BALO-612549 format. One record per residue (C-alpha): residue in one letter; x, y, z. Coordinates in Angstrom, 3 decimals. Layout:
  residuo         X         Y         Z
        a         X         Y         Z
...
// end
This chain:
  residuo         X         Y         Z
        m     1.779   -32.050     8.639
        h    -0.739   -29.722     7.054
        i    -0.542   -26.982     4.432
        h    -2.630   -23.877     4.978
        n    -2.890   -20.386     3.573
        l    -3.286   -17.127     5.485
        g    -5.182   -15.397     2.685
        f    -5.424   -15.214    -1.104
        p    -5.540   -12.248    -3.535
        r    -9.159   -11.181    -3.684
        i    -9.051    -9.127    -6.880
        g    -8.897   -12.072    -9.288
        a    -6.301   -13.024   -11.872
        k    -7.661   -10.463   -14.336
        r    -8.944    -7.922   -11.796
        e   -12.471    -9.302   -11.897
        l   -13.342    -7.731    -8.533
        k   -12.169    -4.290    -9.679
        f   -14.415    -4.326   -12.716
        s   -17.400    -5.695   -10.776
        l   -17.007    -2.968    -8.156
        e   -16.827    -0.187   -10.697
        q   -19.803    -1.546   -12.627
        y   -21.857    -1.631    -9.439
        w   -20.807     1.863    -8.398
        r   -21.785     3.187   -11.832
        g   -25.137     1.428   -11.652
        d   -24.339    -0.834   -14.617
        i   -25.143    -4.013   -12.650
        t   -27.572    -4.731    -9.838
        q   -26.545    -5.488    -6.279
        s   -27.673    -9.076    -6.764
        a   -25.463    -9.454    -9.847
        f   -22.507    -7.911    -8.023
        l   -22.851   -10.249    -5.042
        t   -23.162   -13.253    -7.362
        q   -19.948   -12.256    -9.137
        c   -18.180   -11.929    -5.777
        q   -19.380   -15.372    -4.700
        q   -18.113   -16.876    -7.956
        l   -14.740   -15.187    -7.484
        r   -14.451   -16.476    -3.892
        e   -15.220   -20.001    -5.023
        h   -12.727   -19.752    -7.870
        n   -10.044   -18.592    -5.421
        w   -10.727   -21.572    -3.158
        q   -10.612   -23.929    -6.133
        l    -7.224   -22.534    -7.198
        q    -5.790   -22.995    -3.728
        h    -7.259   -26.469    -3.262
        q    -5.994   -27.685    -6.623
        a    -2.535   -26.295    -5.797
        g    -2.431   -28.393    -2.628
        i    -3.705   -26.116     0.150
        e    -5.517   -28.236     2.736
        w    -6.919   -25.615     5.145
        l    -8.683   -23.008     3.035
        p    -8.926   -19.449     4.422
        v   -12.465   -18.076     4.798
        g   -13.085   -14.396     5.512
        d   -10.000   -13.138     3.684
        f   -12.204   -12.006     0.789
        a   -13.508    -8.436     0.998
        h   -15.481    -6.220    -1.353
        y   -13.303    -3.292    -0.274
        d   -11.034    -4.049     2.710
        h   -10.701    -6.817     5.301
        v   -10.310    -4.387     8.239
        l   -13.537    -2.709     7.148
        n   -15.096    -6.194     7.036
        t   -14.147    -6.632    10.696
        t   -15.742    -3.291    11.564
        l   -18.989    -4.253     9.852
        i   -19.131    -7.771    11.338
        l   -18.630    -6.291    14.816
        g   -21.403    -3.749    14.181
        l   -19.042    -0.805    14.648
        a   -19.747     1.431    11.650
        p   -19.747     5.065    12.909
        e   -23.144     6.706    13.349
        r   -22.783     9.137    10.429
        f   -22.909     6.118     8.105
        t   -25.688     4.191     9.848
        a   -27.985     7.206    10.201
        h   -29.137     6.667     6.617
        n   -31.502     3.847     5.769
        s   -29.710     1.555     3.354
        n   -28.580    -2.002     2.837
        a   -25.400    -3.516     4.276
        l   -23.473    -3.314     1.014
        d   -24.066     0.388     0.507
        l   -23.150     0.998     4.153
        e   -19.831    -0.702     3.438
        f   -19.064     1.579     0.508
        r   -20.108     4.731     2.336
        v   -17.613     3.946     5.096
        g   -14.882     3.062     2.595
        r   -15.342     5.741    -0.055
        g   -17.927     8.181     1.261
        q   -20.488     7.273    -1.385
        a   -22.599     4.355    -2.549
        p   -25.103     3.835    -5.398
        s   -27.934     4.585    -2.958
        g   -26.561     8.125    -2.473
        c   -26.230     9.740     0.973
        q   -22.736    11.176     0.680
        c   -20.661    11.628     3.815
        a   -17.006    11.930     4.811
        a   -15.347     8.538     4.317
        s   -13.375     6.971     7.139
        d    -9.646     7.576     7.112
        m    -7.466     5.239     5.094
        t    -3.831     4.408     5.790
        k    -1.132     1.882     4.951
        w    -1.272    -1.669     6.280
        f     1.999    -1.842     8.202
        n     4.931    -1.575     5.767
        t     2.995    -2.576     2.641
        n     1.399    -0.626    -0.201
        y    -2.036    -1.916     0.803
        h    -4.422     0.606     2.424
        y    -6.946    -0.283     5.121
        i    -9.977     1.658     6.348
        v    -9.183     2.904     9.840
        p   -11.763     1.903    12.497
        e   -13.288     4.808    14.459
        l   -14.077     3.743    18.023
        s   -15.764     5.434    20.961
        e   -17.477     4.426    24.193
        q   -20.818     5.457    22.739
        l   -20.337     3.364    19.600
        l   -19.205     0.279    21.529
        a   -22.213     0.626    23.833
        s   -24.647     0.943    20.915
        s   -27.335    -1.581    20.132
        e   -25.806    -2.506    16.774
        k   -25.370    -6.275    16.778
        v   -22.429    -8.504    15.962
        n   -23.236   -10.624    12.934
        a   -21.071   -13.541    11.805
        e   -23.622   -14.645     9.209
        s   -21.417   -13.718     6.233
        l   -18.489   -15.742     7.616
        i   -20.677   -18.752     8.393
        l   -22.181   -18.630     4.897
        q   -18.732   -18.507     3.330
        c   -17.634   -21.505     5.421
        k   -20.543   -23.463     3.925
        e   -19.507   -22.340     0.434
        a   -15.882   -23.349     0.994
        s   -16.832   -26.706     2.544
        k   -18.074   -27.799    -0.888
        i   -14.459   -27.613    -2.034
        s   -12.573   -28.814     1.059
        d   -13.626   -30.319     4.387
        k   -10.951   -28.186     6.047
        t   -11.809   -24.492     6.352
        k   -10.305   -21.864     8.633
        v   -11.940   -18.517     9.395
        v    -9.576   -15.537     9.205
        l   -10.195   -12.671    11.646
        l    -8.241    -9.607    12.669
        g    -7.627   -10.061    16.400
        p    -9.031    -7.633    18.992
        i    -5.732    -6.126    20.147
        s    -4.480    -5.368    16.639
        y    -7.917    -4.055    15.671
        l    -7.911    -1.690    18.650
        h    -4.291    -0.668    18.096
        l    -4.973     0.220    14.441
        s    -8.099     2.233    15.244
        v    -8.547     5.912    16.038
        s   -10.444     7.170    19.049
        k   -11.133    10.422    20.852
        n   -10.631     8.576    24.124
        a    -7.347     9.639    25.682
        d    -6.822     6.046    26.805
        k    -7.737     3.877    23.842
        l    -7.205     0.721    25.889
        s   -10.129     1.741    28.088
        l   -12.321     0.598    25.188
        l   -10.962    -2.965    25.306
        p   -13.545    -4.504    27.676
        a   -16.455    -3.387    25.502
        l   -14.657    -4.464    22.357
        l   -13.939    -7.896    23.860
        k   -17.657    -8.397    24.500
        r   -18.276    -8.028    20.785
        y   -15.433   -10.377    19.919
        q   -16.830   -12.881    22.425
        t   -20.210   -12.750    20.703
        l   -18.520   -13.266    17.334
        v   -16.432   -16.225    18.545
        t   -19.488   -17.793    20.179
        q   -21.490   -17.480    16.963
        l   -18.694   -19.156    15.003
        s   -18.311   -21.910    17.579
        n   -22.054   -22.597    17.615
        a   -22.015   -22.797    13.813
        g   -19.469   -25.630    13.941
        v   -16.393   -23.711    12.786
        s   -13.330   -25.704    13.843
        w   -10.378   -23.313    13.397
        v   -10.095   -19.525    13.534
        q    -6.928   -17.765    12.438
        l    -6.705   -14.714    14.713
        d    -4.354   -12.215    13.116
        e    -2.388   -10.145    15.623
        p     0.313    -8.565    13.448
        i     1.126    -5.917    16.064
        l     3.050    -8.636    17.911
        g     5.883    -7.770    15.522
        l     6.051    -4.304    17.092
        e     8.034    -3.439    20.186
        l     4.892    -3.048    22.265
        e     4.600    -0.899    25.362
        q     3.863    -2.834    28.551
        q     0.221    -1.716    28.606
        w    -0.381    -3.310    25.207
        q     1.385    -6.502    26.275
        d    -0.887    -6.572    29.320
        a    -3.857    -6.113    26.994
        f    -2.964    -9.375    25.231
        s    -2.938   -11.216    28.547
        k    -6.233    -9.666    29.598
        a    -7.991   -10.328    26.316
        y    -7.004   -13.944    25.876
        q    -7.646   -14.840    29.500
        q   -11.219   -13.584    29.122
        l   -12.067   -14.828    25.636
        n   -13.991   -18.093    25.838
        k   -13.211   -19.883    22.598
        g   -15.820   -22.602    23.100
        k   -15.276   -25.514    20.756
        l   -13.051   -23.467    18.468
        k    -9.351   -23.888    18.012
        l    -7.467   -20.608    17.683
        l    -4.315   -20.045    15.658
        l    -2.441   -16.933    16.806
        t    -0.990   -15.392    13.653
        s     1.569   -12.648    13.187
        y     3.633   -11.581    10.188
        f     5.874    -8.884     8.654
        s     8.394    -9.162    11.513
        s     9.884   -11.545    14.052
        i     8.030   -12.111    17.340
        d    10.919   -13.570    19.349
        h    10.819   -10.604    21.732
        h     7.256   -11.455    22.778
        i     7.530   -15.231    23.142
        d     7.365   -15.116    26.946
        l     4.032   -13.330    26.588
        i     2.722   -15.478    23.737
        k     3.283   -18.816    25.457
        t     0.972   -17.773    28.328
        l    -1.998   -17.094    26.022
        d    -4.877   -19.510    25.510
        f    -4.339   -20.626    21.931
        d    -4.048   -23.889    20.056
        g    -1.291   -22.875    17.689
        l     1.079   -20.141    16.591
        h     2.047   -18.920    13.130
        i     5.575   -17.534    12.801
        d     6.771   -15.535     9.792
        t    10.267   -16.924     9.146
        v    10.845   -14.842     5.992
        a    10.413   -11.187     6.975
        q    13.070   -11.315     9.656
        e    15.484   -13.898    10.957
        t    13.999   -15.879    13.824
        d    15.310   -18.758    15.927
        v    12.466   -21.205    15.432
        s    14.213   -24.100    17.157
        a    14.701   -22.080    20.318
        i    11.102   -20.838    20.269
        i     9.121   -24.015    19.730
        d    10.421   -25.870    22.764
        t     9.201   -23.066    25.015
        l     5.633   -23.262    23.686
        p     2.836   -25.497    25.007
        q     3.312   -29.055    23.774
        h    -0.200   -29.332    22.321
        w     0.154   -26.277    20.074
        v     0.278   -26.487    16.309
        i     3.389   -24.714    15.036
        s     2.751   -22.970    11.719
        l     5.832   -21.737     9.906
        g     5.596   -19.131     7.154
        v     8.369   -20.366     4.882
        i     7.310   -19.041     1.459
        n     7.624   -15.262     0.934
        g     4.080   -13.914     0.631
        r     5.229   -10.444    -0.433
        n     7.545   -11.080    -3.341
        i     7.488   -12.898    -6.659
        w    10.730   -14.886    -6.608
        k    10.676   -18.661    -6.845
        t    11.691   -20.191    -3.515
        d    14.881   -22.174    -3.066
        l    12.930   -25.108    -1.635
        v    16.060   -27.153    -0.982
        s    17.333   -24.551     1.456
        v    13.944   -24.419     3.198
        y    13.766   -28.230     3.260
        q    17.131   -28.507     4.977
        k    15.995   -26.119     7.718
        l    12.590   -27.737     8.147
        l    13.509   -31.431     8.121
        p    14.779   -31.601    11.728
        l    11.752   -29.565    12.855
        y     9.388   -31.917    11.030
        r    11.046   -34.960    12.595
        h    10.536   -33.311    15.974
        l     7.005   -31.944    15.526
        k     5.436   -34.383    13.027
        n     1.714   -33.522    12.677
        r     2.071   -30.474    14.900
        l     3.956   -28.774    12.058
        w     1.916   -26.710     9.595
        i     3.523   -24.833     6.722
        a     2.249   -21.705     5.005
        p     3.273   -18.517     3.220
        s     4.869   -15.937     5.497
        c     1.748   -13.724     5.358
        s    -1.437   -13.419     3.346
        l    -0.872   -13.728    -0.392
        l    -2.953   -10.552    -0.755
        h     0.350    -8.830    -1.583
        s     1.217   -11.201    -4.439
        p    -0.101   -11.406    -8.032
        v    -2.414   -14.330    -8.709
        d    -1.038   -16.607   -11.414
        l     2.253   -16.644   -13.317
        q     0.744   -18.860   -16.028
        q    -1.003   -15.822   -17.519
        e     2.323   -14.187   -18.387
        s     2.935   -14.971   -22.062
        k     5.457   -12.242   -22.893
        l     8.179   -12.983   -20.333
        d    11.114   -14.900   -21.749
        a    11.552   -18.476   -20.507
        e    14.613   -17.801   -18.363
        f    13.125   -14.815   -16.569
        k     9.783   -16.549   -16.074
        s    11.583   -19.525   -14.513
        w    12.738   -17.230   -11.691
        l     9.200   -16.302   -10.609
        a     6.298   -17.624    -8.532
        f     2.964   -15.855    -7.987
        a     0.236   -16.730    -5.451
        k    -0.934   -19.924    -7.136
        q     2.640   -21.090    -7.633
        k     3.495   -20.318    -4.000
        c     0.703   -22.657    -2.948
        e     2.166   -25.301    -5.227
        e     5.597   -24.749    -3.665
        l     4.123   -25.641    -0.284
        a     2.749   -28.880    -1.703
        l     6.155   -29.757    -3.168
        l     7.803   -28.986     0.140
        k     5.362   -31.124     2.112
        y     5.946   -34.102    -0.180
        a     9.722   -33.752     0.197
        l     9.504   -33.556     3.997
        v     7.032   -36.407     4.463
        h     9.006   -38.722     2.180
        e    12.418   -37.271     3.067
        n    13.108   -37.083    -0.640
        s    14.472   -33.838    -2.071
        d    14.889   -34.944    -5.706
        e    11.850   -33.068    -7.043
        i    12.519   -29.860    -5.134
        t    16.190   -29.938    -6.183
        l    15.099   -29.845    -9.812
        y    12.504   -27.167    -9.039
        s    14.991   -24.930    -7.213
        s    17.688   -25.023    -9.903
        s    16.315   -21.951   -11.701
        a    16.105   -19.996    -8.426
        l    19.782   -20.665    -7.849
        a    20.658   -19.827   -11.473
        r    19.190   -16.343   -11.060
        c    21.808   -15.404    -8.489
        v    24.658   -15.873   -10.946
        s    22.957   -14.714   -14.142
        k    24.842   -12.048   -16.104
        r    21.499   -10.299   -16.663
        i    21.425    -8.954   -13.123
        h    24.914    -7.407   -12.959
        n    26.157    -4.081   -14.405
        d    29.698    -3.141   -13.364
        s    29.368     0.506   -14.397
        v    26.318     0.977   -12.145
        k    28.095    -0.648    -9.219
        s    31.161     1.524    -9.794
        r    29.053     4.674    -9.878
        v    27.345     3.841    -6.573
        n    30.650     2.937    -4.935
        g    32.095     6.269    -6.050
        l    29.481     8.451    -4.324
        s    30.717    11.039    -1.804
        k    28.918    13.050     0.913
        e    28.651    16.040    -1.426
        d    26.547    13.996    -3.844
        f    23.719    13.833    -1.286
        h    23.162    17.565    -0.618
        r    22.039    20.662    -2.503
        k    24.573    23.481    -2.392
        q    22.305    26.238    -1.011
        s    20.040    26.286     2.058
        f    16.258    26.405     1.719
        l    16.113    30.079     2.723
        e    18.653    30.978     0.044
        r    16.810    28.910    -2.538
        k    13.404    30.400    -1.648
        v    14.585    33.941    -2.372
        v    15.910    32.924    -5.789
        q    12.830    30.844    -6.637
        q    10.335    33.540    -5.682
        k    12.167    36.013    -7.883
        t    12.123    33.529   -10.762
        l     8.564    32.194   -10.383
        n     6.788    35.263    -8.934
        l     3.974    33.152    -7.454
        p     1.086    34.683    -5.443
        v     0.420    33.962    -1.786
        l    -1.217    30.524    -1.316
        p    -0.135    29.229    -4.738
        t    -2.432    26.561    -6.139
        t    -1.401    23.380    -7.878
        t    -2.291    19.689    -8.131
        i    -0.285    16.607    -7.225
        g     0.342    15.553   -10.822
        s    -2.092    13.194   -12.509
        f    -5.421    14.154   -14.063
        p    -8.330    11.812   -14.907
        q    -7.322     8.748   -16.881
        t   -10.334     8.363   -19.135
        g   -11.219     5.250   -21.074
        d   -10.103     7.031   -24.242
        i    -6.620     7.628   -22.815
        r    -6.269     4.022   -21.713
        e    -7.430     2.846   -25.130
        v    -4.828     5.023   -26.872
        r    -2.068     3.467   -24.764
        a    -3.450    -0.025   -25.339
        k    -3.578     0.452   -29.115
        w    -0.019     1.768   -29.094
        r     1.172    -1.266   -27.133
        r    -0.629    -3.556   -29.565
        n     1.010    -1.710   -32.500
        e    -2.413    -0.722   -33.801
        i    -1.312     2.910   -34.113
        t     2.078     4.329   -35.055
        q     4.449     6.136   -32.706
        a     3.609     9.408   -34.487
        q    -0.128     8.828   -34.036
        y     0.369     7.946   -30.381
        q     2.441    11.057   -29.737
        s    -0.138    13.242   -31.447
        l    -3.014    11.807   -29.400
        i    -1.162    12.170   -26.094
        e    -0.118    15.718   -26.990
        e    -3.767    16.542   -27.682
        e    -4.678    15.285   -24.204
        i    -1.844    17.324   -22.652
        r    -3.049    20.420   -24.509
        n    -6.593    19.923   -23.220
        t    -5.323    19.384   -19.673
        i    -3.212    22.553   -19.749
        t    -6.168    24.556   -21.112
        k    -8.520    23.257   -18.421
        q    -6.041    24.128   -15.666
        e    -5.629    27.647   -17.024
        d    -9.412    28.060   -17.189
        i    -9.728    26.872   -13.584
        g    -7.056    29.360   -12.563
        l    -4.322    27.175   -11.111
        d    -0.955    28.846   -10.586
        v     1.395    25.908   -11.163
        l     0.294    23.436   -13.831
        v     1.083    19.819   -14.623
        h     0.935    17.945   -17.903
        g    -1.528    15.389   -16.484
        e     0.449    12.160   -17.039
        a    -1.749    10.844   -19.858
        e     1.179     8.766   -21.112
        r     1.586     6.979   -17.759
        n    -0.174     3.803   -16.732
        d     1.109     4.032   -13.148
        m     3.563     6.325   -11.374
        v     5.998     3.466   -10.686
        e     5.307     1.097   -13.564
        y     5.877     3.910   -16.076
        f     9.406     4.521   -14.831
        g    10.053     0.813   -14.403
        e     9.512     0.299   -18.101
        l    12.158     2.931   -18.887
        l    14.893     1.707   -16.557
        e    17.514    -0.972   -17.150
        g    17.463    -3.827   -14.640
        v    13.679    -3.608   -14.317
        a    11.089    -5.879   -15.931
        f     7.340    -5.540   -16.172
        t     4.467    -7.953   -16.587
        q     1.053    -8.208   -18.199
        f    -1.042    -9.381   -15.267
        a     0.944    -9.103   -12.028
        w    -1.744    -6.918   -10.424
        v    -2.046    -6.416    -6.675
        q    -4.679    -4.494    -4.739
        s    -3.783    -1.084    -3.332
        y    -7.224    -0.155    -1.982
        g   -10.839    -0.803    -2.992
        s   -10.904    -1.154    -6.773
        r    -7.466     0.454    -7.156
        c    -4.874    -2.049    -8.385
        v    -1.213    -1.588    -9.284
        k     1.158    -3.682   -11.351
        p     4.565    -3.387    -9.659
        p     7.706    -3.548   -11.783
        i    10.210    -6.283   -11.004
        i    13.660    -4.960   -10.071
        f    15.810    -7.936   -10.972
        g    19.203    -6.354   -11.726
        d    21.363    -3.268   -11.403
        v    19.291    -0.168   -12.233
        s    20.209     2.622   -14.638
        r    18.420     5.052   -16.955
        k    18.252     4.110   -20.639
        q    17.337     7.597   -21.880
        a    15.347    10.689   -20.868
        m    12.043     9.473   -19.447
        t     9.836    12.570   -19.144
        l    11.617    15.371   -20.991
        s     9.729    15.487   -24.274
        w     6.277    15.525   -22.630
        i     7.221    18.270   -20.146
        n     8.852    20.385   -22.832
        y     5.707    20.126   -24.940
        a     3.433    21.035   -22.017
        q     5.563    24.037   -21.086
        s     5.458    25.269   -24.690
        l     1.676    25.667   -24.360
        t     1.600    28.085   -21.418
        d     3.380    30.952   -19.711
        r     2.632    29.471   -16.292
        p     5.209    27.081   -14.789
        v     4.627    23.399   -15.490
        k     5.863    20.943   -12.864
        a     7.826    17.982   -14.121
        m     6.665    14.817   -12.378
        l     9.135    12.144   -11.259
        t     8.731     9.215    -8.893
        g    11.304     9.074    -6.113
        p    13.754     6.242    -5.489
        i    12.159     4.958    -2.267
        t     8.692     4.820    -3.809
        i    10.005     2.955    -6.849
        l    11.779     0.604    -4.432
        c     8.787     0.052    -2.130
        w     6.219    -0.267    -4.891
        s     8.223    -2.766    -6.906
        f     9.048    -6.401    -6.422
        v    12.709    -6.073    -5.500
        r    15.660    -8.396    -5.988
        d    16.667   -10.200    -2.795
        d    20.378   -10.637    -3.530
        l    21.347    -6.996    -2.856
        s    20.688    -4.609     0.033
        r    17.702    -2.323    -0.394
        e    19.978     0.631     0.371
        e    22.173    -0.102    -2.628
        v    19.153    -0.591    -4.896
        a    17.755     2.757    -3.664
        n    20.993     4.542    -4.495
        q    21.031     3.022    -7.974
        i    17.515     4.338    -8.569
        g    18.452     7.688    -7.013
        l    21.227     8.134    -9.560
        a    18.851     7.321   -12.414
        i    16.362     9.950   -11.181
        s    19.231    12.430   -10.709
        d    20.148    12.008   -14.377
        e    16.555    12.916   -15.295
        v    16.653    15.987   -13.038
        v    19.812    17.203   -14.772
        d    18.189    16.858   -18.203
        l    15.059    18.711   -17.086
        v    17.067    21.570   -15.558
        e    19.212    21.936   -18.667
        n    16.028    22.209   -20.746
        g    14.575    25.009   -18.618
        t    12.176    23.211   -16.290
        q    11.672    25.438   -13.234
        i     9.731    23.098   -10.923
        i    10.351    19.369   -10.476
        q     8.271    17.160    -8.198
        i     9.955    13.975    -6.945
        d     7.177    11.975    -5.303
        e     7.923     9.901    -2.219
        p     4.522     8.697    -0.975
        a     6.031     5.403     0.178
        i     8.814     6.595     2.439
        r     6.845     5.929     5.642
        e     5.657     2.483     4.631
        g     9.205     1.339     3.880
        m    10.116     1.571     7.537
        p    10.835    -1.632     9.457
        i     8.122    -2.856    11.815
        k    10.303    -2.462    14.899
        q    10.907     1.114    15.999
        s    14.459     0.354    17.090
        e    15.316    -0.265    13.422
        w    13.695     2.886    12.015
        q    16.613     5.258    12.122
        g    18.923     3.031    10.120
        y    16.334     2.828     7.357
        l    15.508     6.544     7.453
        n    19.173     7.453     7.140
        w    19.614     5.714     3.796
        a    16.065     6.378     2.546
        t    16.324    10.161     2.952
        a    19.832    10.032     1.516
        a    18.545     8.328    -1.646
        f    15.939    11.066    -2.137
        c    18.522    13.798    -1.540
        l    20.818    12.098    -4.057
        s    18.078    12.308    -6.694
        a    17.583    16.072    -6.133
        a    21.086    17.231    -5.189
        k    22.121    18.489    -8.639
        a    19.164    20.871    -8.951
        p    20.422    24.502    -8.772
        a    18.910    27.008    -6.333
        k    16.481    28.420    -8.919
        t    14.906    24.996    -9.518
        q    12.107    24.366    -7.062
        i    11.978    20.761    -5.866
        h     8.608    19.474    -4.686
        s     7.798    16.146    -3.089
        h     4.562    14.419    -2.131
        m     3.834    11.993     0.699
        c     0.787     9.852     1.477
        y    -0.693     8.675     4.766
        s     2.397     9.360     6.848
        e     2.371     9.532    10.619
        f     4.564    12.603    10.817
        n     5.228    12.246    14.521
        d     7.199     9.107    13.730
        i     9.397    10.519    10.992
        l     9.318    14.315    11.144
        p    13.123    14.735    11.380
        a    13.470    12.539     8.282
        i    10.834    14.561     6.406
        i    12.733    17.733     7.230
        a    15.967    16.040     6.117
        l    14.499    15.521     2.632
        d    14.954    19.299     2.246
        a    12.276    19.585    -0.440
        d    11.433    23.201    -1.254
        v     7.719    22.301    -1.189
        l     6.199    19.230     0.446
        t     2.604    18.262    -0.337
        v     0.907    15.845     2.045
        e    -2.392    14.007     2.489
        t    -4.221    15.500     5.450
        s    -7.836    16.057     4.409
        r    -9.312    12.765     5.671
        s    -7.761    13.408     9.078
        n    -9.081    17.020     9.072
        m    -5.483    18.298     9.235
        a    -4.855    16.235    12.388
        l    -1.599    14.922    10.891
        l    -0.188    18.430    11.187
        d    -0.278    18.123    14.974
        a     3.239    16.746    14.601
        f     4.396    20.268    13.805
        d     3.492    21.312    17.357
        q     6.475    19.261    18.466
        q     8.862    20.424    15.758
        a     8.228    23.240    13.286
        y     8.385    22.386     9.604
        p    10.935    24.800     8.059
        n    10.105    24.657     4.323
        d     6.968    25.266     2.224
        l     4.035    22.911     2.771
        g     0.919    22.009     0.795
        p    -1.495    20.127     3.077
        g    -4.179    18.486     0.944
        v    -7.478    20.347     1.255
        y    -9.727    17.677    -0.207
        d    -9.823    13.897    -0.423
        i    -9.479    12.524    -3.940
        h   -10.229     8.932    -2.886
        t   -13.932     9.711    -2.767
        p   -16.081    11.077    -5.617
        n   -17.566    13.704    -3.306
        v   -17.007    17.342    -4.380
        p   -15.733    19.425    -1.424
        e   -17.482    22.643    -0.450
        v   -15.666    25.975    -0.591
        d   -16.221    26.736     3.083
        w   -14.876    23.308     4.047
        m   -11.599    23.997     2.241
        v   -11.378    27.541     3.615
        a   -11.663    26.108     7.115
        l    -8.941    23.521     6.424
        i    -6.553    26.127     5.018
        e    -7.182    28.378     8.017
        k    -6.494    25.424    10.288
        a    -3.240    24.748     8.431
        q    -2.157    28.355     9.065
        k    -1.924    27.504    12.752
        y     1.023    25.290    11.875
        i     2.590    26.948     8.812
        p     2.784    30.704     8.060
        i     0.630    31.700     5.093
        e     3.769    32.786     3.199
        r     4.882    29.128     3.173
        l     1.520    27.485     2.478
        w     0.471    25.912    -0.829
        v    -3.038    24.739    -1.686
        n    -3.663    21.465    -3.478
        p    -5.730    18.254    -3.469
        d    -4.293    15.559    -1.219
        c    -3.244    13.201    -4.017
        g    -3.274    12.724    -7.780
        l    -6.564    12.913    -9.695
        k    -6.004     9.886   -11.909
        t    -8.923     7.863   -10.544
        r   -11.494    10.654   -10.655
        g   -13.769    11.833   -13.486
        w   -13.361    15.201   -15.219
        t   -16.734    16.555   -14.074
        e   -16.078    16.098   -10.356
        t   -12.421    17.114   -10.811
        k   -13.299    20.444   -12.403
        l   -15.956    21.190    -9.794
        a   -13.589    20.354    -6.942
        l   -10.698    22.412    -8.345
        d   -13.016    25.346    -9.121
        n   -14.080    25.285    -5.473
        m   -10.470    25.019    -4.341
        v    -9.452    28.095    -6.363
        t   -12.524    29.978    -5.088
        a   -11.528    29.145    -1.523
        v    -8.029    30.500    -2.153
        k    -9.394    33.717    -3.690
        k   -11.470    34.281    -0.555
        l    -8.430    33.836     1.654
        r    -6.199    36.004    -0.533
        a    -8.754    38.798    -0.352
        a    -8.918    38.500     3.422
        y    -5.133    38.362     3.641
        s    -4.656    41.454     1.465
        n    -7.064    43.373     3.700
// end
């Protein structure tokens, strides 16, 4: 039996990669210094895993920005607009990922979207016949170098690669038949595999996570075609899938030329015993038995009891691993010094999950469960702890009726009332909520947390920032303002800290994209609101201006999806608990005169199950939880929502069912292509398609935004169009923010003048 890992968090226990990236982008460190820091971080990650008991170390899971982008660069498939400029490989990488690098040469970054049903974002490959036929060469040098680095720590290393079918499936292409590009793509993969084989690499983990999908026959045929043609040479290939069961594709999988199969046994129930006897007898069977996407300590005794008969049957053919890459887990629980002993005993982060595998292997090999019985006792104690149960919350959820999930008036009725109340111009302008989080703001919050300033001093400093933000928005000329969220560290963590049944950590960071990291709350018990969470800040902001100020709330599904969630209760029930807490906040805001309330749901698409046949069940309760949070708002209160990176074709009926008065969406990177969904079904409410991409520091031109707004008018009448950036401005600087918003308002003025004529 062997222990291996599918991937490790690349950001570092204290976000070392984030800070190195940002220093390099600012020009504070040289490229050589940055690359040295990355090498040191990779080696540290391997050391952590090796010391925890991992035998086969993953190589190639580390990325400066994104592992899918790594694949694109290794295959020599960066689009021409990025390679047209003379620059080094590192700056090419950052131009593709963020549209800008220290060497300059700004250009439109590649699209970015969610990695399956996670909160991680990958850079979408852009493929074409011309690009695949180009002379750009495949180069495995970086992977081979990293194998040499890792071999100093362990003699067992395993290269991690995104497989060709998943890579193609996740890409975008102007070719009507994307699969027509497969032969040319396979040639590049063949070159890559040959280079690795010639370099003496022994195992390659080929990730094909789309096997969890209910694939159309043409994509199933593509698997057969690809893996009949691919000559693996001296390599051994481990076919790896995760995030969903693959039982429905076993008849296909067993015909493919591999040397092993990894099965995620955590994400979805799977009949491992029935599967393994149908597979080739020489295959390694890797079982993902530790949850790679959550932070709860594993009940190793339960896993041991399931695995023991399989181990007796398979012996050395059995490998054990986390369910998926530990990219989605924080690094090390040992850093957490402020969690109480009982709560901390319930948790396991990436390092601890590796240690769990070592404990499990020892128990299986020696058929001795004494040590894991002691280890698992705290995991079992959590299930019966009084800390996780609140009878009044349960009673409130059980008492909900159909009326609690709907607003009383239709959108058309509400729009008439709201327009009379708000008197907004055509193409009203606003932002998504957050404004730049400067170092000064973060330092104020840090001092307050360290008790270095009083509550009164903290409030005064935050109010000063709110006042400045309101003034700047008025000077720019925005119609609907926001308070800027200076008091908030993160849109989910902020609310998590103010809700009962939710805990937060010091260092449980996970990567969202590039240098952007989030620290998800831990929903461990029944959720309720302690007190008003946003009221005082919104009231203060509104007192400074005659223009409407949007109150900013995070929706129940986003809080659910962007938290580590308890596993002893259905996600639907947890969502309804959160929905009631947000509803209580809405009621307080309305009673205090707030006219516009935004309830953000950027995560609603990513929460969907992998298999399409299971989507509707999820969407039913997910949209219901959002509606529950907004249902008590009267007709005069305008409810906004915001969504990120959603494939609207998949979920348009559910988006409509949210019944938000105004929906703002991210569409700028796709050049409004996401709105094509509205050709199939018209969107009935107001819409604010983002007119510029905030994930890049580039300042958009006026004419560019005018063109996007005019394109949006093909889908939504101008009377129902809003104009806004495509996401919050938290990660941007004030200089670029003001320039971009000035241009946005100028673009709107041009269009209003044309419209009035």
